SEBA-405914 format. One record per residue (C-alpha): residue number from 1; residue in one letter; x, y, z. Coordinates in Angstrom, 1 decimal. Example, Ala and Ser with C-alpha at 12.3 -4.5 7.8 and 13.67 -1.06 7.14 Angstrom:
// residues 2
atom num=1	residu=A	u=12.3	v=-4.5	w=7.8 .
atom num=2	residu=S	u=13.7	v=-1.1	w=7.1 .
END
This chain:
// residues 397
atom num=1	residu=M	u=55.2	v=-16.9	w=6.9 .
atom num=2	residu=V	u=53.9	v=-13.1	w=5.9 .
atom num=3	residu=A	u=50.2	v=-13.2	w=5.0 .
atom num=4	residu=R	u=48.8	v=-12.2	w=1.7 .
atom num=5	residu=I	u=45.6	v=-11.0	w=0.9 .
atom num=6	residu=R	u=44.3	v=-10.5	w=-2.5 .
atom num=7	residu=V	u=42.2	v=-7.6	w=-3.3 .
atom num=8	residu=G	u=39.5	v=-6.5	w=-6.0 .
atom num=9	residu=L	u=38.1	v=-3.1	w=-6.4 .
atom num=10	residu=V	u=34.5	v=-2.5	w=-7.7 .
atom num=11	residu=G	u=33.8	v=0.9	w=-8.8 .
atom num=12	residu=A	u=36.3	v=2.9	w=-10.8 .
atom num=13	residu=G	u=35.8	v=6.6	w=-9.5 .
atom num=14	residu=F	u=37.7	v=8.5	w=-7.1 .
atom num=15	residu=A	u=37.4	v=6.4	w=-4.2 .
atom num=16	residu=S	u=39.3	v=3.4	w=-5.7 .
atom num=17	residu=G	u=41.7	v=5.7	w=-6.3 .
atom num=18	residu=F	u=42.8	v=6.5	w=-2.9 .
atom num=19	residu=H	u=41.6	v=3.1	w=-1.8 .
atom num=20	residu=F	u=44.4	v=1.7	w=-4.1 .
atom num=21	residu=Q	u=46.9	v=4.1	w=-2.5 .
atom num=22	residu=G	u=45.9	v=3.0	w=0.8 .
atom num=23	residu=Y	u=46.7	v=-0.4	w=0.2 .
atom num=24	residu=Q	u=50.3	v=0.1	w=-0.7 .
atom num=25	residu=R	u=51.2	v=1.5	w=2.5 .
atom num=26	residu=V	u=49.9	v=-1.6	w=4.6 .
atom num=27	residu=Y	u=52.9	v=-3.2	w=6.0 .
atom num=28	residu=G	u=53.7	v=-6.7	w=7.2 .
atom num=29	residu=I	u=51.0	v=-8.0	w=5.2 .
atom num=30	residu=Q	u=51.4	v=-8.8	w=1.3 .
atom num=31	residu=V	u=48.5	v=-7.1	w=-0.3 .
atom num=32	residu=E	u=48.2	v=-7.5	w=-4.2 .
atom num=33	residu=I	u=45.5	v=-5.4	w=-5.6 .
atom num=34	residu=V	u=44.5	v=-8.3	w=-8.5 .
atom num=35	residu=G	u=41.8	v=-6.2	w=-10.5 .
atom num=36	residu=I	u=38.8	v=-4.0	w=-11.0 .
atom num=37	residu=N	u=35.3	v=-4.4	w=-11.9 .
atom num=38	residu=D	u=33.0	v=-1.6	w=-13.1 .
atom num=39	residu=I	u=30.0	v=-1.5	w=-15.2 .
atom num=40	residu=D	u=31.6	v=1.2	w=-17.6 .
atom num=41	residu=R	u=34.1	v=-1.2	w=-19.5 .
atom num=42	residu=E	u=36.0	v=1.8	w=-20.6 .
atom num=43	residu=A	u=36.1	v=3.4	w=-17.2 .
atom num=44	residu=R	u=37.4	v=-0.1	w=-15.8 .
atom num=45	residu=E	u=40.0	v=-0.8	w=-18.6 .
atom num=46	residu=S	u=41.1	v=2.9	w=-18.1 .
atom num=47	residu=F	u=41.5	v=2.6	w=-14.6 .
atom num=48	residu=A	u=43.2	v=-1.1	w=-14.8 .
atom num=49	residu=R	u=45.7	v=0.2	w=-17.2 .
atom num=50	residu=T	u=46.6	v=3.2	w=-15.1 .
atom num=51	residu=H	u=47.4	v=0.9	w=-12.4 .
atom num=52	residu=N	u=49.0	v=-2.1	w=-13.9 .
atom num=53	residu=I	u=45.7	v=-4.3	w=-12.8 .
atom num=54	residu=R	u=43.3	v=-6.9	w=-14.7 .
atom num=55	residu=A	u=40.1	v=-5.3	w=-15.7 .
atom num=56	residu=F	u=37.0	v=-7.9	w=-14.9 .
atom num=57	residu=P	u=34.1	v=-7.6	w=-16.5 .
atom num=58	residu=T	u=31.7	v=-8.9	w=-14.0 .
atom num=59	residu=L	u=31.9	v=-9.4	w=-10.3 .
atom num=60	residu=E	u=31.6	v=-13.3	w=-10.1 .
atom num=61	residu=E	u=35.0	v=-13.3	w=-12.1 .
atom num=62	residu=L	u=36.7	v=-10.7	w=-9.8 .
atom num=63	residu=C	u=35.5	v=-12.4	w=-6.9 .
atom num=64	residu=D	u=36.8	v=-16.1	w=-8.2 .
atom num=65	residu=A	u=40.7	v=-14.0	w=-8.5 .
atom num=66	residu=V	u=40.5	v=-12.7	w=-5.0 .
atom num=67	residu=D	u=40.1	v=-12.9	w=-1.3 .
atom num=68	residu=V	u=38.9	v=-9.2	w=-0.5 .
atom num=69	residu=I	u=36.0	v=-7.4	w=-2.4 .
atom num=70	residu=D	u=36.4	v=-3.4	w=-1.9 .
atom num=71	residu=I	u=33.2	v=-1.6	w=-3.0 .
atom num=72	residu=C	u=33.7	v=2.3	w=-4.0 .
atom num=73	residu=T	u=30.5	v=2.2	w=-6.2 .
atom num=74	residu=P	u=27.7	v=4.9	w=-5.4 .
atom num=75	residu=A	u=26.1	v=4.0	w=-2.2 .
atom num=76	residu=S	u=22.9	v=2.7	w=-4.0 .
atom num=77	residu=A	u=24.8	v=-0.4	w=-5.0 .
atom num=78	residu=H	u=26.6	v=-0.9	w=-1.8 .
atom num=79	residu=A	u=24.1	v=-3.3	w=-0.2 .
atom num=80	residu=I	u=23.6	v=-5.6	w=-3.3 .
atom num=81	residu=L	u=27.1	v=-5.9	w=-4.1 .
atom num=82	residu=A	u=28.4	v=-6.5	w=-0.3 .
atom num=83	residu=V	u=26.0	v=-9.6	w=0.0 .
atom num=84	residu=K	u=26.6	v=-11.2	w=-3.4 .
atom num=85	residu=S	u=30.3	v=-10.8	w=-2.5 .
atom num=86	residu=L	u=29.7	v=-12.3	w=1.0 .
atom num=87	residu=E	u=27.4	v=-14.9	w=-0.4 .
atom num=88	residu=L	u=30.7	v=-15.8	w=-3.0 .
atom num=89	residu=G	u=32.9	v=-16.4	w=0.1 .
atom num=90	residu=K	u=34.5	v=-13.1	w=0.2 .
atom num=91	residu=H	u=35.5	v=-10.3	w=3.2 .
atom num=92	residu=V	u=34.2	v=-7.0	w=2.1 .
atom num=93	residu=V	u=35.4	v=-3.4	w=2.4 .
atom num=94	residu=I	u=32.3	v=-1.1	w=2.0 .
atom num=95	residu=E	u=33.0	v=2.7	w=1.5 .
atom num=96	residu=K	u=30.8	v=5.3	w=3.3 .
atom num=97	residu=P	u=27.9	v=5.9	w=3.5 .
atom num=98	residu=Y	u=27.5	v=2.1	w=4.1 .
atom num=99	residu=T	u=24.0	v=1.6	w=2.7 .
atom num=100	residu=G	u=20.7	v=3.7	w=2.6 .
atom num=101	residu=Y	u=17.6	v=4.3	w=1.0 .
atom num=102	residu=Y	u=17.7	v=4.9	w=-2.8 .
atom num=103	residu=G	u=14.1	v=5.4	w=-3.9 .
atom num=104	residu=P	u=11.4	v=2.7	w=-5.1 .
atom num=105	residu=I	u=12.0	v=0.2	w=-8.1 .
atom num=106	residu=G	u=9.3	v=-0.2	w=-10.7 .
atom num=107	residu=E	u=6.0	v=2.1	w=-10.1 .
atom num=108	residu=G	u=6.5	v=5.6	w=-9.1 .
atom num=109	residu=E	u=10.3	v=5.3	w=-9.8 .
atom num=110	residu=D	u=10.7	v=8.0	w=-12.2 .
atom num=111	residu=D	u=8.6	v=10.6	w=-9.8 .
atom num=112	residu=F	u=11.0	v=9.9	w=-7.0 .
atom num=113	residu=R	u=12.1	v=13.2	w=-4.9 .
atom num=114	residu=G	u=14.1	v=11.9	w=-1.9 .
atom num=115	residu=D	u=13.1	v=15.4	w=0.1 .
atom num=116	residu=K	u=9.5	v=14.4	w=-0.3 .
atom num=117	residu=F	u=9.5	v=10.9	w=0.2 .
atom num=118	residu=P	u=8.1	v=9.6	w=3.6 .
atom num=119	residu=K	u=11.4	v=9.4	w=5.8 .
atom num=120	residu=E	u=9.9	v=6.5	w=8.0 .
atom num=121	residu=V	u=9.6	v=4.1	w=5.0 .
atom num=122	residu=M	u=13.3	v=5.2	w=4.3 .
atom num=123	residu=L	u=14.5	v=4.4	w=8.0 .
atom num=124	residu=R	u=12.8	v=0.9	w=7.7 .
atom num=125	residu=E	u=14.5	v=0.2	w=4.3 .
atom num=126	residu=A	u=17.9	v=1.6	w=5.0 .
atom num=127	residu=I	u=17.9	v=-0.4	w=8.1 .
atom num=128	residu=A	u=16.9	v=-3.8	w=6.5 .
atom num=129	residu=N	u=19.4	v=-3.2	w=3.9 .
atom num=130	residu=C	u=21.9	v=-3.4	w=7.1 .
atom num=131	residu=D	u=20.7	v=-6.5	w=8.1 .
atom num=132	residu=R	u=20.8	v=-8.0	w=5.0 .
atom num=133	residu=I	u=24.7	v=-7.5	w=4.8 .
atom num=134	residu=L	u=24.8	v=-8.5	w=8.3 .
atom num=135	residu=A	u=23.4	v=-11.6	w=8.0 .
atom num=136	residu=A	u=25.1	v=-12.5	w=4.8 .
atom num=137	residu=A	u=28.0	v=-12.1	w=6.9 .
atom num=138	residu=R	u=27.1	v=-14.2	w=9.8 .
atom num=139	residu=K	u=25.9	v=-16.9	w=7.4 .
atom num=140	residu=T	u=29.6	v=-16.8	w=5.6 .
atom num=141	residu=K	u=31.8	v=-16.0	w=8.6 .
atom num=142	residu=K	u=33.3	v=-13.3	w=6.9 .
atom num=143	residu=T	u=34.6	v=-10.2	w=7.8 .
atom num=144	residu=I	u=33.1	v=-6.6	w=6.8 .
atom num=145	residu=C	u=35.1	v=-3.7	w=7.0 .
atom num=146	residu=Y	u=33.4	v=-0.3	w=7.1 .
atom num=147	residu=A	u=35.4	v=2.1	w=5.3 .
atom num=148	residu=E	u=34.9	v=5.3	w=7.9 .
atom num=149	residu=N	u=38.3	v=7.0	w=7.9 .
atom num=150	residu=W	u=37.4	v=9.5	w=10.7 .
atom num=151	residu=L	u=38.0	v=6.3	w=13.2 .
atom num=152	residu=Y	u=41.5	v=6.2	w=12.7 .
atom num=153	residu=A	u=42.5	v=10.0	w=11.9 .
atom num=154	residu=P	u=45.2	v=10.0	w=14.2 .
atom num=155	residu=A	u=43.4	v=13.0	w=16.1 .
atom num=156	residu=I	u=40.6	v=10.6	w=17.0 .
atom num=157	residu=Q	u=42.7	v=7.8	w=17.9 .
atom num=158	residu=K	u=44.8	v=9.8	w=20.4 .
atom num=159	residu=E	u=41.3	v=10.7	w=21.9 .
atom num=160	residu=R	u=40.5	v=7.3	w=21.9 .
atom num=161	residu=E	u=43.8	v=6.0	w=24.0 .
atom num=162	residu=I	u=43.2	v=9.2	w=26.5 .
atom num=163	residu=L	u=39.2	v=8.2	w=26.8 .
atom num=164	residu=R	u=40.6	v=4.2	w=27.8 .
atom num=165	residu=K	u=43.6	v=5.0	w=29.7 .
atom num=166	residu=S	u=42.0	v=8.0	w=31.8 .
atom num=167	residu=G	u=38.6	v=6.0	w=32.3 .
atom num=168	residu=G	u=36.6	v=9.2	w=31.5 .
atom num=169	residu=Q	u=32.9	v=9.6	w=30.6 .
atom num=170	residu=I	u=32.1	v=11.7	w=27.8 .
atom num=171	residu=L	u=29.6	v=14.3	w=28.5 .
atom num=172	residu=W	u=29.2	v=16.0	w=25.2 .
atom num=173	residu=M	u=31.0	v=15.8	w=21.7 .
atom num=174	residu=I	u=30.6	v=18.4	w=18.8 .
atom num=175	residu=G	u=31.8	v=17.8	w=15.4 .
atom num=176	residu=E	u=31.5	v=19.0	w=11.6 .
atom num=177	residu=E	u=32.5	v=18.1	w=8.4 .
atom num=178	residu=S	u=31.7	v=21.0	w=5.6 .
atom num=179	residu=H	u=32.9	v=22.3	w=2.4 .
atom num=180	residu=S	u=31.9	v=24.0	w=-0.9 .
atom num=181	residu=G	u=30.2	v=20.6	w=-2.5 .
atom num=182	residu=S	u=30.9	v=17.4	w=-3.5 .
atom num=183	residu=H	u=32.6	v=17.1	w=-7.0 .
atom num=184	residu=S	u=30.5	v=13.7	w=-7.3 .
atom num=185	residu=P	u=28.2	v=13.9	w=-10.1 .
atom num=186	residu=F	u=26.0	v=11.4	w=-8.0 .
atom num=187	residu=Y	u=26.0	v=13.6	w=-5.0 .
atom num=188	residu=G	u=23.0	v=15.6	w=-4.6 .
atom num=189	residu=N	u=20.5	v=12.9	w=-6.4 .
atom num=190	residu=W	u=18.9	v=10.8	w=-3.5 .
atom num=191	residu=R	u=18.4	v=8.1	w=-5.8 .
atom num=192	residu=Y	u=22.3	v=7.4	w=-6.0 .
atom num=193	residu=S	u=23.5	v=9.2	w=-2.7 .
atom num=194	residu=G	u=20.8	v=8.3	w=-0.3 .
atom num=195	residu=G	u=20.7	v=11.6	w=1.0 .
atom num=196	residu=G	u=22.7	v=14.8	w=1.2 .
atom num=197	residu=S	u=24.9	v=16.8	w=3.9 .
atom num=198	residu=L	u=23.5	v=14.7	w=6.5 .
atom num=199	residu=M	u=24.2	v=11.2	w=4.9 .
atom num=200	residu=G	u=27.5	v=12.2	w=2.9 .
atom num=201	residu=K	u=29.1	v=14.4	w=5.5 .
atom num=202	residu=G	u=27.6	v=14.0	w=8.7 .
atom num=203	residu=C	u=28.1	v=10.1	w=8.7 .
atom num=204	residu=H	u=32.0	v=10.9	w=9.6 .
atom num=205	residu=P	u=31.1	v=12.7	w=12.9 .
atom num=206	residu=M	u=28.2	v=10.6	w=13.7 .
atom num=207	residu=S	u=30.2	v=7.2	w=13.1 .
atom num=208	residu=T	u=33.0	v=8.9	w=15.6 .
atom num=209	residu=V	u=31.0	v=9.9	w=18.4 .
atom num=210	residu=I	u=29.1	v=6.3	w=18.2 .
atom num=211	residu=H	u=32.7	v=4.7	w=18.0 .
atom num=212	residu=L	u=33.9	v=7.0	w=21.3 .
atom num=213	residu=K	u=30.9	v=6.2	w=23.3 .
atom num=214	residu=R	u=31.1	v=2.5	w=22.3 .
atom num=215	residu=V	u=34.9	v=2.6	w=23.7 .
atom num=216	residu=E	u=33.9	v=4.3	w=26.6 .
atom num=217	residu=G	u=31.1	v=1.6	w=27.4 .
atom num=218	residu=E	u=33.2	v=-1.6	w=26.7 .
atom num=219	residu=T	u=36.1	v=-0.1	w=28.9 .
atom num=220	residu=R	u=34.2	v=0.6	w=32.1 .
atom num=221	residu=D	u=31.5	v=-2.1	w=31.7 .
atom num=222	residu=G	u=32.4	v=-4.2	w=28.8 .
atom num=223	residu=R	u=29.5	v=-3.3	w=26.7 .
atom num=224	residu=P	u=29.0	v=-0.3	w=24.2 .
atom num=225	residu=I	u=27.0	v=3.1	w=25.0 .
atom num=226	residu=R	u=24.7	v=3.3	w=21.6 .
atom num=227	residu=P	u=22.6	v=6.3	w=20.5 .
atom num=228	residu=A	u=19.3	v=6.0	w=21.9 .
atom num=229	residu=Y	u=17.4	v=8.8	w=20.3 .
atom num=230	residu=V	u=17.9	v=11.8	w=17.7 .
atom num=231	residu=S	u=16.6	v=15.0	w=16.8 .
atom num=232	residu=A	u=17.3	v=16.8	w=13.7 .
atom num=233	residu=H	u=17.0	v=19.7	w=11.3 .
atom num=234	residu=V	u=17.7	v=19.7	w=7.6 .
atom num=235	residu=H	u=17.8	v=22.6	w=5.1 .
atom num=236	residu=E	u=18.3	v=23.3	w=1.5 .
atom num=237	residu=I	u=19.6	v=26.7	w=1.6 .
atom num=238	residu=T	u=21.1	v=27.3	w=-1.8 .
atom num=239	residu=R	u=17.7	v=26.3	w=-3.5 .
atom num=240	residu=L	u=16.3	v=29.3	w=-1.2 .
atom num=241	residu=K	u=14.6	v=32.0	w=-3.4 .
atom num=242	residu=T	u=16.3	v=34.1	w=-1.0 .
atom num=243	residu=F	u=20.0	v=32.9	w=-2.1 .
atom num=244	residu=R	u=22.4	v=34.9	w=-3.9 .
atom num=245	residu=D	u=24.7	v=33.0	w=-5.7 .
atom num=246	residu=A	u=28.1	v=34.5	w=-5.8 .
atom num=247	residu=G	u=29.4	v=31.3	w=-8.0 .
atom num=248	residu=F	u=31.6	v=29.7	w=-4.9 .
atom num=249	residu=L	u=29.3	v=27.3	w=-3.9 .
atom num=250	residu=R	u=28.0	v=24.3	w=-5.7 .
atom num=251	residu=K	u=24.2	v=24.3	w=-5.9 .
atom num=252	residu=D	u=22.8	v=22.0	w=-8.4 .
atom num=253	residu=Y	u=21.3	v=19.2	w=-5.9 .
atom num=254	residu=K	u=18.2	v=17.7	w=-7.3 .
atom num=255	residu=D	u=16.7	v=16.2	w=-3.8 .
atom num=256	residu=S	u=19.0	v=16.6	w=-1.0 .
atom num=257	residu=E	u=20.0	v=18.6	w=1.4 .
atom num=258	residu=D	u=22.8	v=20.8	w=2.1 .
atom num=259	residu=Y	u=22.7	v=21.7	w=5.8 .
atom num=260	residu=C	u=22.1	v=19.6	w=8.7 .
atom num=261	residu=E	u=22.3	v=19.6	w=12.7 .
atom num=262	residu=A	u=21.6	v=16.5	w=14.4 .
atom num=263	residu=H	u=21.5	v=16.2	w=18.3 .
atom num=264	residu=V	u=21.9	v=12.5	w=19.7 .
atom num=265	residu=T	u=21.2	v=11.8	w=22.9 .
atom num=266	residu=F	u=23.2	v=8.2	w=24.0 .
atom num=267	residu=Q	u=21.5	v=5.5	w=26.4 .
atom num=268	residu=D	u=23.4	v=7.1	w=29.6 .
atom num=269	residu=G	u=21.9	v=10.5	w=28.7 .
atom num=270	residu=T	u=25.0	v=12.2	w=27.2 .
atom num=271	residu=V	u=24.8	v=13.8	w=24.0 .
atom num=272	residu=A	u=26.6	v=14.9	w=20.5 .
atom num=273	residu=D	u=25.7	v=17.5	w=18.5 .
atom num=274	residu=I	u=26.4	v=17.0	w=14.6 .
atom num=275	residu=F	u=26.6	v=19.4	w=11.5 .
atom num=276	residu=A	u=27.6	v=19.0	w=8.5 .
atom num=277	residu=S	u=27.2	v=21.2	w=5.0 .
atom num=278	residu=E	u=27.9	v=22.4	w=1.4 .
atom num=279	residu=L	u=28.1	v=26.0	w=2.6 .
atom num=280	residu=V	u=31.7	v=26.4	w=3.8 .
atom num=281	residu=L	u=34.6	v=28.0	w=1.5 .
atom num=282	residu=G	u=38.3	v=27.8	w=2.4 .
atom num=283	residu=G	u=38.4	v=24.4	w=2.0 .
atom num=284	residu=V	u=37.2	v=21.3	w=4.1 .
atom num=285	residu=Q	u=36.4	v=21.7	w=8.1 .
atom num=286	residu=N	u=36.9	v=18.4	w=9.5 .
atom num=287	residu=W	u=36.9	v=18.6	w=13.8 .
atom num=288	residu=L	u=35.5	v=17.0	w=16.7 .
atom num=289	residu=H	u=35.4	v=18.2	w=20.3 .
atom num=290	residu=V	u=35.7	v=16.0	w=23.2 .
atom num=291	residu=H	u=34.2	v=17.1	w=26.4 .
atom num=292	residu=A	u=34.4	v=14.6	w=29.0 .
atom num=293	residu=N	u=34.2	v=14.5	w=33.3 .
atom num=294	residu=N	u=38.1	v=14.3	w=33.0 .
atom num=295	residu=H	u=39.5	v=16.3	w=30.0 .
atom num=296	residu=T	u=38.6	v=17.9	w=27.0 .
atom num=297	residu=T	u=40.0	v=17.0	w=23.6 .
atom num=298	residu=Q	u=39.9	v=19.0	w=20.1 .
atom num=299	residu=C	u=40.7	v=16.4	w=17.5 .
atom num=300	residu=K	u=41.6	v=18.5	w=14.3 .
atom num=301	residu=I	u=41.1	v=16.5	w=11.4 .
atom num=302	residu=S	u=41.7	v=19.0	w=8.6 .
atom num=303	residu=P	u=42.8	v=21.7	w=8.1 .
atom num=304	residu=I	u=45.9	v=21.3	w=10.7 .
atom num=305	residu=D	u=48.4	v=23.9	w=11.3 .
atom num=306	residu=A	u=51.3	v=21.7	w=11.4 .
atom num=307	residu=V	u=52.6	v=24.0	w=8.1 .
atom num=308	residu=D	u=52.0	v=27.8	w=7.6 .
atom num=309	residu=T	u=52.8	v=29.0	w=4.2 .
atom num=310	residu=Y	u=52.4	v=32.7	w=2.8 .
atom num=311	residu=N	u=52.3	v=32.7	w=-1.2 .
atom num=312	residu=P	u=52.3	v=36.2	w=-2.8 .
atom num=313	residu=E	u=51.0	v=34.8	w=-6.1 .
atom num=314	residu=E	u=49.0	v=32.1	w=-7.4 .
atom num=315	residu=E	u=51.0	v=30.9	w=-10.2 .
atom num=316	residu=L	u=53.9	v=30.1	w=-7.6 .
atom num=317	residu=L	u=52.1	v=27.1	w=-6.1 .
atom num=318	residu=K	u=50.6	v=25.9	w=-9.5 .
atom num=319	residu=D	u=52.3	v=22.5	w=-9.0 .
atom num=320	residu=V	u=52.0	v=22.4	w=-5.0 .
atom num=321	residu=Y	u=49.1	v=20.1	w=-3.5 .
atom num=322	residu=V	u=47.8	v=22.3	w=-0.8 .
atom num=323	residu=T	u=44.9	v=20.7	w=0.8 .
atom num=324	residu=E	u=41.4	v=19.2	w=-0.4 .
atom num=325	residu=K	u=39.0	v=21.7	w=-2.0 .
atom num=326	residu=I	u=40.8	v=25.0	w=-1.0 .
atom num=327	residu=S	u=39.9	v=27.5	w=-3.8 .
atom num=328	residu=T	u=42.9	v=29.8	w=-3.9 .
atom num=329	residu=K	u=46.5	v=29.3	w=-3.1 .
atom num=330	residu=Q	u=47.4	v=33.0	w=-2.6 .
atom num=331	residu=G	u=47.9	v=34.1	w=1.0 .
atom num=332	residu=W	u=48.2	v=32.3	w=4.0 .
atom num=333	residu=S	u=47.7	v=28.6	w=3.9 .
atom num=334	residu=H	u=47.9	v=25.2	w=5.8 .
atom num=335	residu=P	u=49.5	v=22.8	w=3.3 .
atom num=336	residu=A	u=48.8	v=19.3	w=4.4 .
atom num=337	residu=F	u=52.2	v=17.3	w=4.8 .
atom num=338	residu=D	u=50.6	v=13.9	w=4.0 .
atom num=339	residu=E	u=46.6	v=14.5	w=4.0 .
atom num=340	residu=D	u=46.0	v=10.9	w=3.6 .
atom num=341	residu=W	u=47.7	v=10.3	w=7.0 .
atom num=342	residu=Q	u=46.1	v=13.0	w=9.0 .
atom num=343	residu=H	u=42.8	v=11.9	w=7.8 .
atom num=344	residu=G	u=43.3	v=8.4	w=8.8 .
atom num=345	residu=Y	u=43.5	v=6.1	w=5.4 .
atom num=346	residu=P	u=46.7	v=4.3	w=5.8 .
atom num=347	residu=H	u=45.6	v=3.2	w=9.3 .
atom num=348	residu=E	u=42.5	v=2.1	w=8.1 .
atom num=349	residu=F	u=43.5	v=-0.3	w=5.5 .
atom num=350	residu=Q	u=46.3	v=-1.5	w=7.8 .
atom num=351	residu=D	u=43.4	v=-2.5	w=10.4 .
atom num=352	residu=F	u=41.3	v=-3.7	w=7.5 .
atom num=353	residu=M	u=44.0	v=-6.2	w=6.5 .
atom num=354	residu=E	u=45.1	v=-7.3	w=10.1 .
atom num=355	residu=S	u=41.7	v=-8.1	w=11.1 .
atom num=356	residu=I	u=40.8	v=-10.3	w=8.0 .
atom num=357	residu=T	u=44.3	v=-12.1	w=8.8 .
atom num=358	residu=Q	u=43.6	v=-12.4	w=12.4 .
atom num=359	residu=G	u=39.9	v=-13.1	w=12.5 .
atom num=360	residu=R	u=38.8	v=-10.5	w=14.5 .
atom num=361	residu=S	u=36.4	v=-7.7	w=14.1 .
atom num=362	residu=P	u=38.1	v=-4.4	w=12.5 .
atom num=363	residu=V	u=37.7	v=-1.3	w=14.7 .
atom num=364	residu=S	u=35.5	v=0.4	w=11.9 .
atom num=365	residu=S	u=32.8	v=-2.4	w=12.4 .
atom num=366	residu=S	u=29.7	v=-3.8	w=10.9 .
atom num=367	residu=E	u=28.1	v=-2.6	w=14.3 .
atom num=368	residu=I	u=29.2	v=0.8	w=14.0 .
atom num=369	residu=A	u=28.2	v=1.2	w=10.6 .
atom num=370	residu=R	u=24.4	v=-0.1	w=11.4 .
atom num=371	residu=D	u=24.1	v=2.3	w=14.2 .
atom num=372	residu=T	u=25.4	v=5.0	w=12.4 .
atom num=373	residu=I	u=22.9	v=4.3	w=9.2 .
atom num=374	residu=A	u=19.9	v=4.0	w=12.0 .
atom num=375	residu=A	u=20.9	v=7.2	w=13.6 .
atom num=376	residu=L	u=21.3	v=9.2	w=10.2 .
atom num=377	residu=Y	u=18.0	v=8.1	w=9.0 .
atom num=378	residu=S	u=16.2	v=8.4	w=12.4 .
atom num=379	residu=A	u=17.4	v=12.3	w=12.2 .
atom num=380	residu=Y	u=16.0	v=12.6	w=8.6 .
atom num=381	residu=L	u=12.7	v=11.4	w=10.2 .
atom num=382	residu=S	u=13.0	v=13.6	w=13.2 .
atom num=383	residu=S	u=13.1	v=16.8	w=10.5 .
atom num=384	residu=E	u=10.4	v=15.4	w=8.5 .
atom num=385	residu=R	u=8.5	v=15.7	w=12.2 .
atom num=386	residu=N	u=10.0	v=19.6	w=12.9 .
atom num=387	residu=G	u=12.8	v=18.5	w=15.1 .
atom num=388	residu=S	u=10.8	v=16.0	w=17.5 .
atom num=389	residu=D	u=12.9	v=13.2	w=19.3 .
atom num=390	residu=V	u=12.9	v=10.0	w=17.2 .
atom num=391	residu=V	u=14.0	v=6.5	w=19.0 .
atom num=392	residu=V	u=17.0	v=5.1	w=17.1 .
atom num=393	residu=P	u=16.5	v=1.3	w=16.1 .
atom num=394	residu=L	u=19.2	v=-0.3	w=17.6 .
atom num=395	residu=D	u=18.6	v=-4.3	w=17.0 .
atom num=396	residu=A	u=17.5	v=-6.5	w=14.0 .
atom num=397	residu=P	u=14.1	v=-7.6	w=14.7 .
END
């Protein structure tokens, strides 16, 4: 008998749209997107009409109708929605960033600025959010799927295969996600996004280097190699008095950084360097280089050069999608033949549905999610301390 899973989406924004499409490509399992919940009535009803699903006014009513809750809201709501959904007996998919710290509630709430707030408090509270989600999952014996698509990108999965079959030791990784600025209205406000470039973009390469070192350790010794400490710097380049605005970069960030660099040292002494920014024109730059003791792999996620096109006039390609956030279609470009595929989305949702039906942990697990949040907020604390090493708090008290 073919398995059947009913999914409910929470949040009617950009992420729910591509999650909806991702579920359509799952094979071997019957996946039904039953409906959507959003606090904005007009948004949820519009999404429901567009995708021919039901609009649910409350999370509780949606939970009554589904097996899985897929959380695509701003990250500030992830923890509370995940815990409530788990307590109602549902598996959960949590879009990145997994969770974080979004400011005090009550006294001092209106004066909160993430760039000025003590990062030691942020680290402690972000980890507490992670542990609340994990505790709810353990109690209810439900699955958490961390929606980190980089882990499923074909280039990264090929390196995973090479690493496992060659028995290699990763010595150094370096990776980046950058572009010219998010289109989300919530991005740039710490109260909704939990940080800037480091959180919103650096989470991708950070989760990936954590994943690959886990794979290495589990393959060779039966236990993961985890991040031990982090040093980092973050900057607010487009808010500098010396910044000259040419009109191509987004710069209306309230209290978060637009550039970061983080250096991770793992438990075995090997290292990784993560870069993320809002300062790069020409589309999204997603890549990871792996330098091992027996191989080197350059993982190109976006752009890739499988297709090269020269276009002499912008108007000729007005109805052709080229690639995410490219600012012009004139001249040479690298059109994405299947951007969702090269970014790992179909593989991600396939693994999530299989993990739920098979009762196993997904590749992008809650353990990777927790280590990622611990490393990211340790990096914020390091930057506050002028780049000094910060020990990554790995385990719940």
